[in-house]
N, CA, C and O atoms as a Tripos MOL2 file, in Angstrom:
@<TRIPOS>MOLECULE
protein
  320   319    80     0     0
PROTEIN
NO_CHARGES

@<TRIPOS>ATOM
      1 N          -5.0100  125.8220  132.6070 N.3       1 MET1
      2 CA         -4.6590  126.0880  131.0370 C.3       1 MET1
      3 C          -5.4520  127.0350  130.5320 C.2       1 MET1
      4 O          -6.6620  127.0090  130.7570 O.2       1 MET1
      5 N          -4.9740  127.8390  129.9070 N.am      2 PRO2
      6 CA         -5.7870  128.9990  129.0510 C.3       2 PRO2
      7 C          -6.8070  128.6330  127.9500 C.2       2 PRO2
      8 O          -6.4230  127.5710  127.4590 O.2       2 PRO2
      9 N          -7.7200  128.9720  127.4680 N.am      3 HIS3
     10 CA         -8.1350  128.1990  126.3370 C.3       3 HIS3
     11 C          -7.6540  128.3840  125.1720 C.2       3 HIS3
     12 O          -7.8330  127.5600  124.2740 O.2       3 HIS3
     13 N          -7.0050  129.4350  125.0150 N.am      4 TRP4
     14 CA         -6.2050  129.7450  123.8860 C.3       4 TRP4
     15 C          -5.3030  128.7740  123.6700 C.2       4 TRP4
     16 O          -5.2150  128.4610  122.4820 O.2       4 TRP4
     17 N          -4.4400  128.0530  124.5800 N.am      5 LEU5
     18 CA         -3.2120  127.4920  124.2020 C.3       5 LEU5
     19 C          -3.2380  126.5550  123.3980 C.2       5 LEU5
     20 O          -2.6200  126.7120  122.3450 O.2       5 LEU5
     21 N          -3.8400  125.4950  123.5960 N.am      6 PRO6
     22 CA         -3.9510  124.2120  122.7670 C.3       6 PRO6
     23 C          -4.1750  125.0320  121.1060 C.2       6 PRO6
     24 O          -3.2110  124.7870  120.3810 O.2       6 PRO6
     25 N          -4.8320  125.5760  120.6930 N.am      7 PRO7
     26 CA         -5.1830  126.2640  119.2000 C.3       7 PRO7
     27 C          -3.4580  126.8040  118.7920 C.2       7 PRO7
     28 O          -2.7770  126.4120  117.8440 O.2       7 PRO7
     29 N          -3.0920  127.7880  119.8370 N.am      8 PHE8
     30 CA         -2.0520  128.4170  119.6770 C.3       8 PHE8
     31 C          -0.8730  127.5340  119.3630 C.2       8 PHE8
     32 O           0.0180  127.8580  118.5780 O.2       8 PHE8
     33 N          -0.9290  126.2860  120.0920 N.am      9 ALA9
     34 CA          0.2050  125.5230  120.2750 C.3       9 ALA9
     35 C           0.1870  124.4460  118.9480 C.2       9 ALA9
     36 O           1.2190  124.0400  118.4120 O.2       9 ALA9
     37 N          -1.3290  124.0290  118.4880 N.am     10 ALA10
     38 CA         -1.4350  123.5740  117.1690 C.3      10 ALA10
     39 C          -0.8560  124.4140  115.8390 C.2      10 ALA10
     40 O          -0.0220  124.0480  115.0110 O.2      10 ALA10
     41 N          -1.4210  125.3690  115.9110 N.am     11 ALA11
     42 CA         -0.8760  126.5070  115.0670 C.3      11 ALA11
     43 C           0.8220  126.4600  114.6220 C.2      11 ALA11
     44 O           1.4440  126.3200  113.5690 O.2      11 ALA11
     45 N           1.1410  126.6500  115.9730 N.am     12 THR12
     46 CA          2.6890  126.6750  116.0080 C.3      12 THR12
     47 C           3.5630  125.6070  115.5150 C.2      12 THR12
     48 O           4.5990  125.7160  114.8580 O.2      12 THR12
     49 N           2.9220  124.4720  115.9790 N.am     13 PHE13
     50 CA          3.7690  123.4470  115.2710 C.3      13 PHE13
     51 C           3.3200  122.9740  113.8700 C.2      13 PHE13
     52 O           4.0590  122.3940  113.0740 O.2      13 PHE13
     53 N           2.0430  123.2850  113.6640 N.am     14 ALA14
     54 CA          2.0360  123.2000  111.7370 C.3      14 ALA14
     55 C           2.9640  124.0590  111.1860 C.2      14 ALA14
     56 O           3.7730  123.7710  110.3040 O.2      14 ALA14
     57 N           2.7820  125.4080  111.8810 N.am     15 VAL15
     58 CA          4.1430  126.1500  110.9950 C.3      15 VAL15
     59 C           5.2450  125.8400  111.4210 C.2      15 VAL15
     60 O           6.0840  126.2380  110.6130 O.2      15 VAL15
     61 N           5.7880  125.2480  112.4140 N.am     16 LEU16
     62 CA          6.8870  124.8150  112.2560 C.3      16 LEU16
     63 C           7.2530  123.6390  111.4230 C.2      16 LEU16
     64 O           8.3540  123.5180  110.8860 O.2      16 LEU16
     65 N           6.3590  122.8430  111.3440 N.am     17 LEU17
     66 CA          6.2600  121.4480  110.4010 C.3      17 LEU17
     67 C           6.3630  121.9150  108.8080 C.2      17 LEU17
     68 O           6.9900  121.2670  107.9690 O.2      17 LEU17
     69 N           5.6590  123.1210  108.5380 N.am     18 LEU18
     70 CA          5.5720  123.4370  107.1630 C.3      18 LEU18
     71 C           7.3320  123.8590  106.8030 C.2      18 LEU18
     72 O           8.0950  123.4560  105.9250 O.2      18 LEU18
     73 N           7.4980  124.8080  107.8900 N.am     19 ASN19
     74 CA          8.9330  125.3310  107.7360 C.3      19 ASN19
     75 C          10.1720  124.3550  107.3450 C.2      19 ASN19
     76 O          10.9930  124.5470  106.4480 O.2      19 ASN19
     77 N          10.1010  123.3110  108.2050 N.am     20 ILE20
     78 CA         11.0090  122.1200  108.1210 C.3      20 ILE20
     79 C          10.7820  121.7920  106.5980 C.2      20 ILE20
     80 O          11.7340  122.0410  105.8580 O.2      20 ILE20
     81 N           9.5520  121.2230  105.9900 N.am     21 ALA21
     82 CA          9.1580  120.7870  105.1930 C.3      21 ALA21
     83 C           9.9780  121.5400  103.7200 C.2      21 ALA21
     84 O          10.4620  121.0980  102.6790 O.2      21 ALA21
     85 N           9.8030  122.8450  104.3170 N.am     22 LEU22
     86 CA         10.1410  123.7710  103.0530 C.3      22 LEU22
     87 C          11.5430  123.6970  102.7960 C.2      22 LEU22
     88 O          11.9780  123.6140  101.6470 O.2      22 LEU22
     89 N          12.4210  123.7280  104.0150 N.am     23 MET23
     90 CA         13.9010  123.3910  104.0150 C.3      23 MET23
     91 C          14.3450  122.2590  103.6590 C.2      23 MET23
     92 O          15.5650  122.2320  103.4950 O.2      23 MET23
     93 N          13.6890  121.1330  103.4460 N.am     24 VAL24
     94 CA         14.2560  120.0660  103.4770 C.3      24 VAL24
     95 C          13.7480  119.8760  101.7810 C.2      24 VAL24
     96 O          14.3650  119.0000  101.1750 O.2      24 VAL24
     97 N          12.5730  120.7070  100.9190 N.am     25 GLN25
     98 CA         12.1360  120.5580   99.6670 C.3      25 GLN25
     99 C          13.6460  121.6050   98.5070 C.2      25 GLN25
    100 O          14.1730  121.4530   97.4050 O.2      25 GLN25
    101 N          13.7510  122.6570   99.7440 N.am     26 ARG26
    102 CA         14.9190  123.5280   98.8930 C.3      26 ARG26
    103 C          16.3910  123.0300   99.0630 C.2      26 ARG26
    104 O          17.3070  123.6560   98.5300 O.2      26 ARG26
    105 N          16.5630  122.1960   99.6120 N.am     27 ALA27
    106 CA         17.9480  121.3870   99.9200 C.3      27 ALA27
    107 C          17.6590  120.2640   98.8970 C.2      27 ALA27
    108 O          18.6040  120.0940   98.1270 O.2      27 ALA27
    109 N          16.5820  119.4420   98.6860 N.am     28 ARG28
    110 CA         16.7510  118.1820   97.6370 C.3      28 ARG28
    111 C          16.7590  119.1920   96.1080 C.2      28 ARG28
    112 O          17.5120  118.7060   95.2640 O.2      28 ARG28
    113 N          16.1290  120.3360   95.7110 N.am     29 ASP29
    114 CA         16.4960  121.1130   94.6920 C.3      29 ASP29
    115 C          17.8280  121.6350   94.3210 C.2      29 ASP29
    116 O          18.2960  121.7830   93.1920 O.2      29 ASP29
    117 N          18.4370  121.9250   95.6550 N.am     30 GLN30
    118 CA         19.7860  122.5170   95.2570 C.3      30 GLN30
    119 C          20.6540  121.5410   95.0980 C.2      30 GLN30
    120 O          21.5230  121.5910   94.2280 O.2      30 GLN30
    121 N          20.5070  120.4740   95.9820 N.am     31 SER31
    122 CA         21.1440  119.3560   95.6400 C.3      31 SER31
    123 C          21.2390  118.6460   94.1990 C.2      31 SER31
    124 O          22.2060  118.0820   93.6880 O.2      31 SER31
    125 N          20.0450  118.8300   93.7420 N.am     32 ASN32
    126 CA         19.9350  117.9800   92.2740 C.3      32 ASN32
    127 C          20.6470  118.9400   91.3200 C.2      32 ASN32
    128 O          21.3190  118.4200   90.4290 O.2      32 ASN32
    129 N          20.5820  120.3930   91.3980 N.am     33 SER33
    130 CA         21.1850  121.1970   90.6070 C.3      33 SER33
    131 C          22.3450  121.6700   90.9370 C.2      33 SER33
    132 O          22.7210  122.6740   90.3320 O.2      33 SER33
    133 N          23.1050  121.1610   91.8390 N.am     34 TRP34
    134 CA         24.3800  121.7960   91.5570 C.3      34 TRP34
    135 C          25.2960  121.7090   90.8270 C.2      34 TRP34
    136 O          25.9400  122.7160   90.5330 O.2      34 TRP34
    137 N          25.6480  120.3260   90.2700 N.am     35 PRO35
    138 CA         26.5290  119.9000   89.5610 C.3      35 PRO35
    139 C          26.3230  120.8120   87.7920 C.2      35 PRO35
    140 O          27.3330  121.1490   87.1730 O.2      35 PRO35
    141 N          25.1110  121.0400   87.3130 N.am     36 ALA36
    142 CA         24.6280  121.8480   86.3830 C.3      36 ALA36
    143 C          25.3710  123.3340   86.5530 C.2      36 ALA36
    144 O          26.1510  123.8340   85.7420 O.2      36 ALA36
    145 N          24.9020  123.9400   87.8830 N.am     37 ARG37
    146 CA         25.1410  125.0380   88.2600 C.3      37 ARG37
    147 C          26.6350  125.4210   88.4020 C.2      37 ARG37
    148 O          26.9480  126.6100   88.3290 O.2      37 ARG37
    149 N          27.7190  124.3080   88.6340 N.am     38 PHE38
    150 CA         28.7410  124.3020   89.1170 C.3      38 PHE38
    151 C          29.3440  124.4180   87.3490 C.2      38 PHE38
    152 O          29.9270  125.4540   87.0310 O.2      38 PHE38
    153 N          29.1810  123.4840   86.4700 N.am     39 LEU39
    154 CA         29.7800  123.6710   85.1660 C.3      39 LEU39
    155 C          29.2900  124.5610   84.5380 C.2      39 LEU39
    156 O          29.9580  124.7350   83.5190 O.2      39 LEU39
    157 N          27.9570  125.6420   84.6410 N.am     40 ARG40
    158 CA         27.7370  126.6610   84.0060 C.3      40 ARG40
    159 C          28.4640  127.9560   84.3530 C.2      40 ARG40
    160 O          28.5410  129.0150   83.7290 O.2      40 ARG40
    161 N          29.0520  127.5170   85.6990 N.am     41 ASP41
    162 CA         29.8300  128.8590   86.5240 C.3      41 ASP41
    163 C          31.4820  128.5240   85.9460 C.2      41 ASP41
    164 O          32.1850  129.5010   85.6870 O.2      41 ASP41
    165 N          32.0330  127.1670   85.7680 N.am     42 LEU42
    166 CA         33.0850  126.9300   85.2920 C.3      42 LEU42
    167 C          33.3420  127.1750   83.9210 C.2      42 LEU42
    168 O          34.4620  127.3700   83.4490 O.2      42 LEU42
    169 N          32.0810  127.1570   83.1830 N.am     43 ARG43
    170 CA         32.4660  127.7550   81.9070 C.3      43 ARG43
    171 C          32.6100  129.2780   81.6790 C.2      43 ARG43
    172 O          33.1790  129.8580   80.7540 O.2      43 ARG43
    173 N          31.8840  129.8400   82.8680 N.am     44 GLN44
    174 CA         32.1010  131.3780   82.8420 C.3      44 GLN44
    175 C          33.3320  131.8490   83.2680 C.2      44 GLN44
    176 O          33.8150  132.8510   82.7400 O.2      44 GLN44
    177 N          33.8680  131.2870   84.1050 N.am     45 TRP45
    178 CA         35.2020  131.4490   84.7440 C.3      45 TRP45
    179 C          36.2490  132.0960   84.1670 C.2      45 TRP45
    180 O          36.7660  131.5470   83.1940 O.2      45 TRP45
    181 N          36.6940  133.1640   84.5510 N.am     46 ASP46
    182 CA         38.2620  133.3940   83.5000 C.3      46 ASP46
    183 C          39.1540  133.1740   84.1670 C.2      46 ASP46
    184 O          40.1700  133.7730   83.8130 O.2      46 ASP46
    185 N          39.2930  132.3370   85.3210 N.am     47 GLY47
    186 CA         40.7670  131.9990   85.6130 C.3      47 GLY47
    187 C          41.3250  132.9220   86.7840 C.2      47 GLY47
    188 O          42.2720  132.5440   87.4740 O.2      47 GLY47
    189 N          40.8200  133.9110   86.9420 N.am     48 ARG48
    190 CA         41.2380  134.8520   88.2800 C.3      48 ARG48
    191 C          40.3500  134.7200   89.3630 C.2      48 ARG48
    192 O          39.1390  134.5030   89.3220 O.2      48 ARG48
    193 N          41.1070  134.8810   90.3670 N.am     49 LEU49
    194 CA         40.1150  134.7090   91.9230 C.3      49 LEU49
    195 C          40.0310  136.0130   92.7310 C.2      49 LEU49
    196 O          40.8870  136.8980   92.7270 O.2      49 LEU49
    197 N          38.9010  136.0080   93.4130 N.am     50 PRO50
    198 CA         38.8360  137.2060   94.1520 C.3      50 PRO50
    199 C          40.4090  137.7300   95.2070 C.2      50 PRO50
    200 O          41.1630  136.9950   95.8450 O.2      50 PRO50
    201 N          40.4350  138.6440   95.1030 N.am     51 ASP51
    202 CA         42.0450  139.5650   96.2230 C.3      51 ASP51
    203 C          41.8410  138.8770   97.2560 C.2      51 ASP51
    204 O          42.8300  138.4160   97.8250 O.2      51 ASP51
    205 N          40.6420  138.6370   97.7390 N.am     52 ASP52
    206 CA         40.4280  137.5960   99.2490 C.3      52 ASP52
    207 C          40.9210  136.7180   99.4040 C.2      52 ASP52
    208 O          41.4110  136.4360  100.4980 O.2      52 ASP52
    209 N          40.9930  135.7690   98.1270 N.am     53 LEU53
    210 CA         41.3480  134.4490   97.7550 C.3      53 LEU53
    211 C          42.7390  134.2630   97.3150 C.2      53 LEU53
    212 O          43.1190  133.0920   97.2830 O.2      53 LEU53
    213 N          43.4960  135.0850   97.0040 N.am     54 ASP54
    214 CA         44.8800  134.9930   96.4470 C.3      54 ASP54
    215 C          45.8810  134.6740   97.7920 C.2      54 ASP54
    216 O          45.7620  135.0900   98.9440 O.2      54 ASP54
    217 N          46.6610  133.9940   97.3460 N.am     55 TRP55
    218 CA         47.2870  133.1440   98.6160 C.3      55 TRP55
    219 C          48.8190  134.5210   98.7730 C.2      55 TRP55
    220 O          49.4680  134.9370   97.8130 O.2      55 TRP55
    221 N          48.9880  134.8730  100.0260 N.am     56 PRO56
    222 CA         49.9650  135.7370  100.0840 C.3      56 PRO56
    223 C          51.2050  134.8820   99.6350 C.2      56 PRO56
    224 O          51.3730  133.6760   99.4520 O.2      56 PRO56
    225 N          52.2230  136.3010   99.5010 N.am     57 ASP57
    226 CA         53.6750  135.7420   98.9000 C.3      57 ASP57
    227 C          54.3290  135.1330   99.9400 C.2      57 ASP57
    228 O          54.1150  135.3700  101.1290 O.2      57 ASP57
    229 N          55.3900  134.0900   99.3590 N.am     58 ARG58
    230 CA         56.1430  133.1610  100.0150 C.3      58 ARG58
    231 C          56.8730  133.7920  100.4700 C.2      58 ARG58
    232 O          57.2540  134.6500   99.6740 O.2      58 ARG58
    233 N          57.5270  133.8780  101.8130 N.am     59 PRO59
    234 CA         58.7230  134.8010  102.0540 C.3      59 PRO59
    235 C          59.9700  134.3150  101.3350 C.2      59 PRO59
    236 O          60.0760  133.1570  100.9300 O.2      59 PRO59
    237 N          60.7310  135.0670  101.2190 N.am     60 ARG60
    238 CA         61.9320  134.8220  100.3340 C.3      60 ARG60
    239 C          62.9600  134.0960  101.1200 C.2      60 ARG60
    240 O          63.0640  134.1790  102.3430 O.2      60 ARG60
    241 N          63.6600  133.4270  100.3980 N.am     61 ARG61
    242 CA         64.6820  132.4630  101.1890 C.3      61 ARG61
    243 C          65.6970  133.6600  102.1030 C.2      61 ARG61
    244 O          66.1430  133.2000  103.1540 O.2      61 ARG61
    245 N          66.0580  135.0220  101.8100 N.am     62 SER62
    246 CA         66.6050  135.5990  102.5640 C.3      62 SER62
    247 C          66.1110  135.7320  103.8080 C.2      62 SER62
    248 O          66.6520  135.6180  104.9080 O.2      62 SER62
    249 N          64.6870  136.0650  103.3920 N.am     63 GLU63
    250 CA         64.1150  136.5370  104.9900 C.3      63 GLU63
    251 C          64.1860  135.0890  105.8150 C.2      63 GLU63
    252 O          64.2140  135.0590  107.0460 O.2      63 GLU63
    253 N          64.2100  134.0290  105.0790 N.am     64 LEU64
    254 CA         64.0840  132.5030  106.0520 C.3      64 LEU64
    255 C          65.3410  132.5030  106.6370 C.2      64 LEU64
    256 O          65.4600  132.3620  107.8550 O.2      64 LEU64
    257 N          66.5440  132.6850  105.7040 N.am     65 CYS65
    258 CA         68.0150  132.7780  106.4850 C.3      65 CYS65
    259 C          68.0560  133.5530  107.6990 C.2      65 CYS65
    260 O          68.0720  132.9250  108.7580 O.2      65 CYS65
    261 N          68.0740  134.7920  107.7240 N.am     66 ALA66
    262 CA         67.8540  136.3350  108.6260 C.3      66 ALA66
    263 C          67.1080  135.6260  109.7180 C.2      66 ALA66
    264 O          67.6150  135.8470  110.8180 O.2      66 ALA66
    265 N          66.1260  134.8910  109.7460 N.am     67 ALA67
    266 CA         65.2610  134.5520  110.6400 C.3      67 ALA67
    267 C          65.9380  133.3910  111.1510 C.2      67 ALA67
    268 O          66.4430  133.7300  112.2210 O.2      67 ALA67
    269 N          66.2290  132.0110  110.8670 N.am     68 TRP68
    270 CA         67.1220  131.1200  111.2260 C.3      68 TRP68
    271 C          68.3160  131.6400  111.9490 C.2      68 TRP68
    272 O          68.7260  131.1740  113.0120 O.2      68 TRP68
    273 N          68.9850  132.8960  111.1330 N.am     69 LEU69
    274 CA         70.3290  133.3130  111.7090 C.3      69 LEU69
    275 C          69.9840  133.8030  113.2860 C.2      69 LEU69
    276 O          70.6140  133.3900  114.2590 O.2      69 LEU69
    277 N          68.8250  134.7950  113.3600 N.am     70 PHE70
    278 CA         68.5750  135.5140  114.4940 C.3      70 PHE70
    279 C          68.4600  134.3490  115.6830 C.2      70 PHE70
    280 O          68.8750  134.5760  116.8200 O.2      70 PHE70
    281 N          67.7600  132.8840  115.2470 N.am     71 LEU71
    282 CA         67.1930  131.8260  116.2330 C.3      71 LEU71
    283 C          68.6420  131.8390  116.6670 C.2      71 LEU71
    284 O          68.9950  132.2500  117.7720 O.2      71 LEU71
    285 N          69.4190  131.3950  115.7950 N.am     72 TYR72
    286 CA         70.5770  130.9450  116.2160 C.3      72 TYR72
    287 C          71.4050  132.0470  116.8940 C.2      72 TYR72
    288 O          71.3610  131.7740  118.0930 O.2      72 TYR72
    289 N          71.9910  132.9330  116.7540 N.am     73 ARG73
    290 CA         72.6360  133.9060  117.1890 C.3      73 ARG73
    291 C          71.9300  134.4420  118.3340 C.2      73 ARG73
    292 O          72.8020  134.7240  119.1550 O.2      73 ARG73
    293 N          71.0250  134.6660  118.7040 N.am     74 VAL74
    294 CA         70.0610  135.1890  119.9810 C.3      74 VAL74
    295 C          69.6020  134.4730  120.8130 C.2      74 VAL74
    296 O          69.8870  134.5960  122.0040 O.2      74 VAL74
    297 N          68.6370  133.4020  120.2620 N.am     75 TRP75
    298 CA         67.8100  132.8290  121.2100 C.3      75 TRP75
    299 C          68.5110  131.4640  121.4220 C.2      75 TRP75
    300 O          68.0820  131.0100  122.4830 O.2      75 TRP75
    301 N          69.2150  130.7990  120.9810 N.am     76 LEU76
    302 CA         69.9080  129.6780  121.3570 C.3      76 LEU76
    303 C          70.8680  129.8620  122.2840 C.2      76 LEU76
    304 O          70.8580  128.9920  123.1540 O.2      76 LEU76
    305 N          71.9920  130.9960  122.4410 N.am     77 PRO77
    306 CA         72.6910  131.2690  123.7060 C.3      77 PRO77
    307 C          71.6580  131.2850  124.9280 C.2      77 PRO77
    308 O          71.7210  130.6850  126.0010 O.2      77 PRO77
    309 N          70.8820  131.9840  124.5300 N.am     78 LEU78
    310 CA         69.7400  132.1070  125.8850 C.3      78 LEU78
    311 C          69.2280  131.1190  126.5360 C.2      78 LEU78
    312 O          69.0840  131.0770  127.7570 O.2      78 LEU78
    313 N          68.8700  130.1110  125.5940 N.am     79 LEU79
    314 CA         68.3540  128.4700  126.6000 C.3      79 LEU79
    315 C          69.5440  127.7800  126.9670 C.2      79 LEU79
    316 O          69.5460  127.0490  127.9570 O.2      79 LEU79
    317 N          70.7110  127.9690  126.1520 N.am     80 ALA80
    318 CA         71.8000  127.1760  127.1070 C.3      80 ALA80
    319 C          72.0890  127.6880  128.4880 C.2      80 ALA80
    320 O          72.9000  127.1030  129.2060 O.2      80 ALA80
@<TRIPOS>BOND
     1     1     2 1
     2     2     3 1
     3     3     4 2
     4     3     5 am
     5     5     6 1
     6     6     7 1
     7     7     8 2
     8     7     9 am
     9     9    10 1
    10    10    11 1
    11    11    12 2
    12    11    13 am
    13    13    14 1
    14    14    15 1
    15    15    16 2
    16    15    17 am
    17    17    18 1
    18    18    19 1
    19    19    20 2
    20    19    21 am
    21    21    22 1
    22    22    23 1
    23    23    24 2
    24    23    25 am
    25    25    26 1
    26    26    27 1
    27    27    28 2
    28    27    29 am
    29    29    30 1
    30    30    31 1
    31    31    32 2
    32    31    33 am
    33    33    34 1
    34    34    35 1
    35    35    36 2
    36    35    37 am
    37    37    38 1
    38    38    39 1
    39    39    40 2
    40    39    41 am
    41    41    42 1
    42    42    43 1
    43    43    44 2
    44    43    45 am
    45    45    46 1
    46    46    47 1
    47    47    48 2
    48    47    49 am
    49    49    50 1
    50    50    51 1
    51    51    52 2
    52    51    53 am
    53    53    54 1
    54    54    55 1
    55    55    56 2
    56    55    57 am
    57    57    58 1
    58    58    59 1
    59    59    60 2
    60    59    61 am
    61    61    62 1
    62    62    63 1
    63    63    64 2
    64    63    65 am
    65    65    66 1
    66    66    67 1
    67    67    68 2
    68    67    69 am
    69    69    70 1
    70    70    71 1
    71    71    72 2
    72    71    73 am
    73    73    74 1
    74    74    75 1
    75    75    76 2
    76    75    77 am
    77    77    78 1
    78    78    79 1
    79    79    80 2
    80    79    81 am
    81    81    82 1
    82    82    83 1
    83    83    84 2
    84    83    85 am
    85    85    86 1
    86    86    87 1
    87    87    88 2
    88    87    89 am
    89    89    90 1
    90    90    91 1
    91    91    92 2
    92    91    93 am
    93    93    94 1
    94    94    95 1
    95    95    96 2
    96    95    97 am
    97    97    98 1
    98    98    99 1
    99    99   100 2
   100    99   101 am
   101   101   102 1
   102   102   103 1
   103   103   104 2
   104   103   105 am
   105   105   106 1
   106   106   107 1
   107   107   108 2
   108   107   109 am
   109   109   110 1
   110   110   111 1
   111   111   112 2
   112   111   113 am
   113   113   114 1
   114   114   115 1
   115   115   116 2
   116   115   117 am
   117   117   118 1
   118   118   119 1
   119   119   120 2
   120   119   121 am
   121   121   122 1
   122   122   123 1
   123   123   124 2
   124   123   125 am
   125   125   126 1
   126   126   127 1
   127   127   128 2
   128   127   129 am
   129   129   130 1
   130   130   131 1
   131   131   132 2
   132   131   133 am
   133   133   134 1
   134   134   135 1
   135   135   136 2
   136   135   137 am
   137   137   138 1
   138   138   139 1
   139   139   140 2
   140   139   141 am
   141   141   142 1
   142   142   143 1
   143   143   144 2
   144   143   145 am
   145   145   146 1
   146   146   147 1
   147   147   148 2
   148   147   149 am
   149   149   150 1
   150   150   151 1
   151   151   152 2
   152   151   153 am
   153   153   154 1
   154   154   155 1
   155   155   156 2
   156   155   157 am
   157   157   158 1
   158   158   159 1
   159   159   160 2
   160   159   161 am
   161   161   162 1
   162   162   163 1
   163   163   164 2
   164   163   165 am
   165   165   166 1
   166   166   167 1
   167   167   168 2
   168   167   169 am
   169   169   170 1
   170   170   171 1
   171   171   172 2
   172   171   173 am
   173   173   174 1
   174   174   175 1
   175   175   176 2
   176   175   177 am
   177   177   178 1
   178   178   179 1
   179   179   180 2
   180   179   181 am
   181   181   182 1
   182   182   183 1
   183   183   184 2
   184   183   185 am
   185   185   186 1
   186   186   187 1
   187   187   188 2
   188   187   189 am
   189   189   190 1
   190   190   191 1
   191   191   192 2
   192   191   193 am
   193   193   194 1
   194   194   195 1
   195   195   196 2
   196   195   197 am
   197   197   198 1
   198   198   199 1
   199   199   200 2
   200   199   201 am
   201   201   202 1
   202   202   203 1
   203   203   204 2
   204   203   205 am
   205   205   206 1
   206   206   207 1
   207   207   208 2
   208   207   209 am
   209   209   210 1
   210   210   211 1
   211   211   212 2
   212   211   213 am
   213   213   214 1
   214   214   215 1
   215   215   216 2
   216   215   217 am
   217   217   218 1
   218   218   219 1
   219   219   220 2
   220   219   221 am
   221   221   222 1
   222   222   223 1
   223   223   224 2
   224   223   225 am
   225   225   226 1
   226   226   227 1
   227   227   228 2
   228   227   229 am
   229   229   230 1
   230   230   231 1
   231   231   232 2
   232   231   233 am
   233   233   234 1
   234   234   235 1
   235   235   236 2
   236   235   237 am
   237   237   238 1
   238   238   239 1
   239   239   240 2
   240   239   241 am
   241   241   242 1
   242   242   243 1
   243   243   244 2
   244   243   245 am
   245   245   246 1
   246   246   247 1
   247   247   248 2
   248   247   249 am
   249   249   250 1
   250   250   251 1
   251   251   252 2
   252   251   253 am
   253   253   254 1
   254   254   255 1
   255   255   256 2
   256   255   257 am
   257   257   258 1
   258   258   259 1
   259   259   260 2
   260   259   261 am
   261   261   262 1
   262   262   263 1
   263   263   264 2
   264   263   265 am
   265   265   266 1
   266   266   267 1
   267   267   268 2
   268   267   269 am
   269   269   270 1
   270   270   271 1
   271   271   272 2
   272   271   273 am
   273   273   274 1
   274   274   275 1
   275   275   276 2
   276   275   277 am
   277   277   278 1
   278   278   279 1
   279   279   280 2
   280   279   281 am
   281   281   282 1
   282   282   283 1
   283   283   284 2
   284   283   285 am
   285   285   286 1
   286   286   287 1
   287   287   288 2
   288   287   289 am
   289   289   290 1
   290   290   291 1
   291   291   292 2
   292   291   293 am
   293   293   294 1
   294   294   295 1
   295   295   296 2
   296   295   297 am
   297   297   298 1
   298   298   299 1
   299   299   300 2
   300   299   301 am
   301   301   302 1
   302   302   303 1
   303   303   304 2
   304   303   305 am
   305   305   306 1
   306   306   307 1
   307   307   308 2
   308   307   309 am
   309   309   310 1
   310   310   311 1
   311   311   312 2
   312   311   313 am
   313   313   314 1
   314   314   315 1
   315   315   316 2
   316   315   317 am
   317   317   318 1
   318   318   319 1
   319   319   320 2
@<TRIPOS>SUBSTRUCTURE
     1 MET1         2 RESIDUE 1 A MET
     2 PRO2         6 RESIDUE 1 A PRO
     3 HIS3        10 RESIDUE 1 A HIS
     4 TRP4        14 RESIDUE 1 A TRP
     5 LEU5        18 RESIDUE 1 A LEU
     6 PRO6        22 RESIDUE 1 A PRO
     7 PRO7        26 RESIDUE 1 A PRO
     8 PHE8        30 RESIDUE 1 A PHE
     9 ALA9        34 RESIDUE 1 A ALA
    10 ALA10       38 RESIDUE 1 A ALA
    11 ALA11       42 RESIDUE 1 A ALA
    12 THR12       46 RESIDUE 1 A THR
    13 PHE13       50 RESIDUE 1 A PHE
    14 ALA14       54 RESIDUE 1 A ALA
    15 VAL15       58 RESIDUE 1 A VAL
    16 LEU16       62 RESIDUE 1 A LEU
    17 LEU17       66 RESIDUE 1 A LEU
    18 LEU18       70 RESIDUE 1 A LEU
    19 ASN19       74 RESIDUE 1 A ASN
    20 ILE20       78 RESIDUE 1 A ILE
    21 ALA21       82 RESIDUE 1 A ALA
    22 LEU22       86 RESIDUE 1 A LEU
    23 MET23       90 RESIDUE 1 A MET
    24 VAL24       94 RESIDUE 1 A VAL
    25 GLN25       98 RESIDUE 1 A GLN
    26 ARG26      102 RESIDUE 1 A ARG
    27 ALA27      106 RESIDUE 1 A ALA
    28 ARG28      110 RESIDUE 1 A ARG
    29 ASP29      114 RESIDUE 1 A ASP
    30 GLN30      118 RESIDUE 1 A GLN
    31 SER31      122 RESIDUE 1 A SER
    32 ASN32      126 RESIDUE 1 A ASN
    33 SER33      130 RESIDUE 1 A SER
    34 TRP34      134 RESIDUE 1 A TRP
    35 PRO35      138 RESIDUE 1 A PRO
    36 ALA36      142 RESIDUE 1 A ALA
    37 ARG37      146 RESIDUE 1 A ARG
    38 PHE38      150 RESIDUE 1 A PHE
    39 LEU39      154 RESIDUE 1 A LEU
    40 ARG40      158 RESIDUE 1 A ARG
    41 ASP41      162 RESIDUE 1 A ASP
    42 LEU42      166 RESIDUE 1 A LEU
    43 ARG43      170 RESIDUE 1 A ARG
    44 GLN44      174 RESIDUE 1 A GLN
    45 TRP45      178 RESIDUE 1 A TRP
    46 ASP46      182 RESIDUE 1 A ASP
    47 GLY47      186 RESIDUE 1 A GLY
    48 ARG48      190 RESIDUE 1 A ARG
    49 LEU49      194 RESIDUE 1 A LEU
    50 PRO50      198 RESIDUE 1 A PRO
    51 ASP51      202 RESIDUE 1 A ASP
    52 ASP52      206 RESIDUE 1 A ASP
    53 LEU53      210 RESIDUE 1 A LEU
    54 ASP54      214 RESIDUE 1 A ASP
    55 TRP55      218 RESIDUE 1 A TRP
    56 PRO56      222 RESIDUE 1 A PRO
    57 ASP57      226 RESIDUE 1 A ASP
    58 ARG58      230 RESIDUE 1 A ARG
    59 PRO59      234 RESIDUE 1 A PRO
    60 ARG60      238 RESIDUE 1 A ARG
    61 ARG61      242 RESIDUE 1 A ARG
    62 SER62      246 RESIDUE 1 A SER
    63 GLU63      250 RESIDUE 1 A GLU
    64 LEU64      254 RESIDUE 1 A LEU
    65 CYS65      258 RESIDUE 1 A CYS
    66 ALA66      262 RESIDUE 1 A ALA
    67 ALA67      266 RESIDUE 1 A ALA
    68 TRP68      270 RESIDUE 1 A TRP
    69 LEU69      274 RESIDUE 1 A LEU
    70 PHE70      278 RESIDUE 1 A PHE
    71 LEU71      282 RESIDUE 1 A LEU
    72 TYR72      286 RESIDUE 1 A TYR
    73 ARG73      290 RESIDUE 1 A ARG
    74 VAL74      294 RESIDUE 1 A VAL
    75 TRP75      298 RESIDUE 1 A TRP
    76 LEU76      302 RESIDUE 1 A LEU
    77 PRO77      306 RESIDUE 1 A PRO
    78 LEU78      310 RESIDUE 1 A LEU
    79 LEU79      314 RESIDUE 1 A LEU
    80 ALA80      318 RESIDUE 1 A ALA
């Protein structure tokens, strides 16, 4: 075993533990502050959604009827 490996492994392990502790601390801080942030954002919200979150338009009844008619007249005789 090289002489530099044990100190390097110890330093790597210490950095890993410190990073995990920092992640846990940030997660705790964010979990405590999310209700206040949510209420603040809700007060500023104007009721509009971004374009990528809008629901697509529902198909019209005539389009649905045309689809069923196509299914009934074309595909069902083929399956029979």
